[in-house]
C-alpha positions in Angstrom: 4.9 2.3 24.6 8.4 2.9 26.0 10.6 5.7 24.8 13.1 3.3 23.1 10.2 1.4 21.4 8.7 4.6 20.2 12.1 5.9 18.9 12.8 2.7 17.2 9.3 2.8 15.3 9.9 6.4 14.4 13.3 5.5 12.6 11.4 2.5 11.1 8.5 4.5 9.9 10.6 7.5 8.5 12.9 4.9 6.7 10.1 3.3 5.1 8.2 6.3 4.1 11.2 8.0 2.6 12.2 4.9 0.9 8.8 4.9 -0.7 8.8 8.5 -1.4 12.2 8.4 -3.2 11.3 5.1 -5.0 8.2 6.6 -6.6 9.9 10.0 -7.6 12.3 7.7 -9.6 9.6 5.8 -11.1 8.1 9.0 -12.3 11.4 10.1 -13.7 11.6 6.8 -15.7 8.1 7.4 -17.0 9.0 10.8 -18.1 12.0 9.5 -19.9 10.0 6.9 -21.8 11.7 4.1 -20.3 8.7 2.7 -18.3 6.0 0.7 -20.3 2.4 1.6 -19.4 1.5 3.7 -16.5 2.1 3.7 -12.6 -0.3 4.9 -10.0 1.9 6.8 -7.5 1.6 6.4 -3.7 3.1 9.9 -3.2 1.6 11.4 0.0 0.1 8.2 1.4 3.2 6.5 2.6 2.3 6.4 6.2 -0.6 4.1 5.7 1.7 1.2 4.3 4.4 2.0 6.9 2.2 1.7 10.0 -0.1 -0.9 8.9 2.7 -3.2 7.6 4.8 -2.9 10.6 2.2 -4.8 12.7 2.6 -8.2 10.7 4.6 -11.2 11.1 6.7 -12.6 8.2 4.1 -15.3 7.4 1.2 -12.9 7.1 -0.4 -11.8 3.8 -1.4 -8.6 2.0 -3.7 -8.0 -0.9 -2.6 -4.9 -2.7 -4.0 -2.3 -5.2 -3.0 -0.8 -8.5 -1.3 1.9 -6.3 0.8 -0.8 -4.4 4.4 0.1 -4.4 4.3 1.3 -0.9 3.0 -1.9 0.2 5.9 -3.8 -1.1 8.5 -1.4 0.2 6.8 -1.5 3.6 7.1 -5.3 3.7 10.9 -5.1 2.7 10.6 -6.3 -0.8 13.9 -6.1 -3.0 13.9 -2.6 -4.4 15.9 -3.8 -7.5 13.5 -6.4 -8.4 10.7 -3.9 -7.8 12.3 -1.4 -10.2 13.1 -4.0 -12.7 9.6 -5.1 -12.8 8.3 -1.7 -13.4 10.7 -1.2 -16.3 9.5 -4.6 -17.7 12.9 -6.4 -17.2 13.3 -10.1 -16.9 15.1 -9.6 -13.5 11.8 -8.1 -12.1 9.5 -9.8 -9.5 7.2 -11.3 -12.4 10.0 -11.5 -15.0 8.9 -8.1 -16.5 5.5 -9.3 -17.3 3.4 -7.8 -14.5 4.6 -4.3 -14.4 3.5 -1.7 -11.9 -0.1 -2.7 -11.6 0.5 -6.3 -11.1 3.7 -6.4 -9.2 3.9 -9.1 -6.6 6.3 -10.3 -3.9 5.2 -13.8 -2.8 8.3 -14.1 -0.6 6.8 -11.2 1.5 3.4 -12.5 1.5 2.4 -9.9 -1.2 -0.4 -11.7 -3.2 0.0 -9.0 -6.0 -1.2 -5.6 -6.9 -4.4 -5.7 -8.9 -5.4 -3.5 -11.8 -9.0 -4.2 -11.1 -10.5 -1.8 -8.6 -11.5 -3.9 -5.6 -9.9 -7.0 -7.2 -7.7 -7.7 -4.3 -10.5 -7.6 -1.6 -11.8 -10.9 -2.3 -8.4 -12.4 -2.9 -7.1 -11.2 0.5 -10.5 -12.6 2.1 -9.8 -15.9 0.5 -6.4 -15.9 1.8 -7.7 -15.2 5.4 -10.2 -18.2 4.7 -7.2 -20.3 3.8 -5.5 -19.6 7.1 -8.6 -21.1 9.0 -8.9 -24.0 6.8 -5.2 -24.7 7.4 -5.4 -24.0 11.2 -2.8 -21.2 11.3 -3.1 -18.0 13.0 -1.9 -15.9 9.9 -3.6 -12.6 9.2 -4.2 -10.9 6.0 -4.3 -7.0 5.4 -6.5 -5.9 2.5 -5.7 -2.7 1.2 -8.0 -0.6 -1.2 -9.2 2.8 -1.9 -12.3 4.8 -1.3 -13.8 4.0 -4.8 -13.3 0.3 -4.3 -15.4 0.5 -1.2 -18.3 1.2 -3.4 -17.7 -2.2 -5.4 -19.7 -5.2 -4.8 -16.5 -7.1 -4.1 -16.2 -5.0 -0.8 -19.6 -5.7 0.4 -19.6 -9.3 -0.4 -16.1 -10.0 0.9 -16.8 -8.1 4.4 -19.9 -9.9 4.8 -18.4 -13.2 4.3 -15.5 -12.5 6.4 -17.7 -11.2 9.3 -20.1 -14.2 9.0 -17.2 -16.6 9.3 -14.9 -14.6 11.6 -12.1 -14.6 9.1 -8.6 -13.2 10.2 -8.6 -10.2 7.9 -8.2 -6.4 8.3 -9.7 -4.3 5.7 -7.8 -1.0 5.3 -9.5 1.9 3.2 -6.8 4.2 2.0 -9.3 7.2 1.6 -7.4 9.7 -0.6 -10.8 11.2 -1.6 -10.4 10.7 -5.3 -11.4 7.7 -7.7 -9.6 8.7 -10.9 -11.3 12.1 -11.2 -14.3 11.5 -8.9 -14.6 13.1 -5.4 -15.7 10.3 -3.2 -17.8 13.0 -1.2 -19.9 13.4 -4.4 -20.8 9.8 -4.7 -21.6 8.7 -1.0 -24.0 10.0 1.3 -21.8 9.2 4.4 -18.3 10.5 3.9 -17.0 8.6 6.8 -16.6 5.2 5.2 -15.6 3.3 8.4 -19.3 3.8 9.6 -20.2 1.0 7.5 -18.7 -1.4 9.7 -21.6 -1.9 12.2 -23.8 -2.9 9.4 -21.7 -6.1 9.3 -21.4 -6.5 13.1 -17.5 -5.7 12.9 -15.5 -3.0 14.6 -14.7 0.2 12.5 -12.2 2.9 13.2 -11.1 6.1 11.5 -7.5 7.5 11.7 -5.2 9.9 10.4 -3.7 8.3 7.3 -0.8 10.7 7.3 0.3 9.7 11.0 2.2 6.2 10.7 1.8 5.9 14.5 -2.0 6.4 14.5 -2.2 3.8 11.6 0.1 1.3 13.5 -1.9 1.5 16.9 -5.2 0.9 14.9 -4.1 -1.8 12.7 -2.1 -3.5 15.6 -5.3 -3.7 17.6 -7.2 -5.3 14.8 -4.4 -7.6 13.7 -4.3 -8.8 17.4 -8.0 -9.4 17.4 -7.9 -11.1 14.1 -5.2 -13.5 15.2 -7.2 -14.5 18.3 -10.0 -15.7 15.9 -12.2 -12.6 16.7 -12.8 -11.9 13.1 -12.3 -8.7 10.8 -12.3 -5.0 11.4 -12.5 -2.0 9.1 -10.0 0.8 9.3 -10.4 4.0 7.4 -7.1 6.0 6.8 -7.8 9.6 5.7 -5.0 10.6 3.4 -4.4 12.3 0.0 -2.5 11.4 -3.2 -0.3 14.2 -4.4 -0.4 13.2 -8.1 -3.2 12.6 -10.6 -4.7 9.2 -10.8 -1.7 7.9 -12.7 1.6 9.5 -14.1 0.0 10.7 -17.1 -2.9 12.4 -15.2 -2.1 16.1 -14.2 -4.9 16.0 -11.7 -6.2 19.4 -12.5 -9.9 18.6 -11.3 -8.5 19.0 -7.7 -8.7 22.5 -5.9 -5.0 23.7 -5.6 -5.6 25.0 -2.1 -6.8 21.5 -1.0 -3.7 20.0 -2.4 -1.5 22.5 -0.6 -3.2 21.9 2.6 -2.8 18.2 2.6 1.0 18.7 1.5 1.4 20.8 4.6 0.6 17.7 6.7 2.0 15.0 4.7 3.6 11.9 6.4 7.1 12.9 6.6 6.3 16.3 8.0 4.1 14.8 10.5 6.9 12.3 11.6 9.4 15.1 11.8 7.1 17.3 14.1 6.8 14.5 16.6 10.5 15.3 17.6 11.4 11.7 17.9 14.4 11.9 15.4 17.2 14.3 15.4 18.1 16.2 12.1 21.2 14.3 12.1 19.4 10.9 12.3 17.0 11.9 9.6 20.0 13.0 7.4 21.5 9.6 8.1 18.4 7.9 7.1 18.0 9.8 3.8 21.6 9.3 2.7 21.5 5.5 3.1 18.0 5.4 1.2 19.3 7.5 -1.6 22.1 5.1 -2.1 19.7 2.1 -2.1 17.4 3.9 -4.7 20.3 4.7 -6.9 21.4 1.3 -7.0 17.9 -0.1 -7.8 17.8 2.3 -10.7 21.0 1.3 -12.0 20.1 -2.4 -11.6 16.9 -2.0 -13.3 18.1 0.2 -16.3 21.1 -2.2 -17.1 18.9 -5.4 -16.7 17.9 -7.1 -19.9 14.4 -7.3 -21.2 12.8 -10.8 -21.5 13.5 -12.7 -24.9 10.4 -12.8 -27.4 10.3 -16.7 -26.8 9.3 -16.1 -23.0 6.0 -14.3 -24.1 3.9 -17.3 -23.3 5.9 -18.8 -20.7 4.2 -18.7 -17.1 0.9 -18.1 -18.8 -1.8 -20.5 -17.7 -4.3 -21.6 -20.3 -7.3 -23.7 -19.5 
C-alpha cells in the first residue's frame, strides 16, 4: 500500500469512526432526555469494524446488519439526518419513523435492515448473496453479527448453505465478548470463534477489531475472493462495547478493569498512534463531523411525527 493510499484510508477511517462515535453519543443524549422511543444498542468502542469492513465494498454491494447497527449505516454513507430522525420516530426517517433504532435500514446504500432478532440478519444476507448468483452479478454481501449470534442455528445453517453453494458472502463476527450479560467465554469451549470455519471448508481469520486497517485488509481479501466466485469466508473481529447491552443497561456485570483495558486501546486511539494523521488534520475532521452531527440532531428534533392515519401504511398483511 502506497503512502498516499494509506494516508487517505486513515483519514477515511478516522472520519467514519469519529462520526459514528459522535452520532451515538447524541443518540444516548436523546434517550436520557426522554425523546427517543424504545431502546438503542450502542456501537461505542466497536467503530473500527464497520469503518474497515465497509470500505472494501462497491456501491451496489449489500449488508446484513444487527440490532447494534448504526455504525454500519454511517460507514456506508447513509444520511445522518434521516438516521437520527428514524431513531426519534419521526416521519422524515429512513422507515418513516416506524422502524426505530433496531430496524433502521438504508436500501439506497445496500443496507438490508438492522434486525432486532439475534442472528436474524445472517440468513437474510445469505439470501442476498444467493440472489447475486441467480441474477448473474458479482455483488458481494457482508453479514455482520455478534458473538452470541454465532451460537444460533441461523449461523450454522447459513454458513453451511453458503459454503456448499459457494455464495459471495463474508460473515463478520463482531466479538465484543458479551451477549446481553453473558460472557461468550462461559458458553463456548473454543473462544476463538473463527476456528469454526474449517468445519465448513471455508477460510477463517481473526483480527484486532479495534484496528480499522487490520479489519480492512482481512475483509478486502475475503470480498475479492467472494467476487471471484470462490465462496464465503468467516472473519472474527475482537472488540469490546463500552456500554451495557442497550442504553438502559448499566453493564455492571463486567469487570471495571476489563473495560478500562479495552478503552485504552479503543479504535480512535489506535488510529492516532499510527501517526498517519497530524493533530491539525484530526482537529479538522472532528470540527467538520461535529457540525454534521449538530445539523442531524436539529433536523431530527424539528421533524414531525407521523400522522396517526399512517399507522397501517406500509404494513403488509397476508
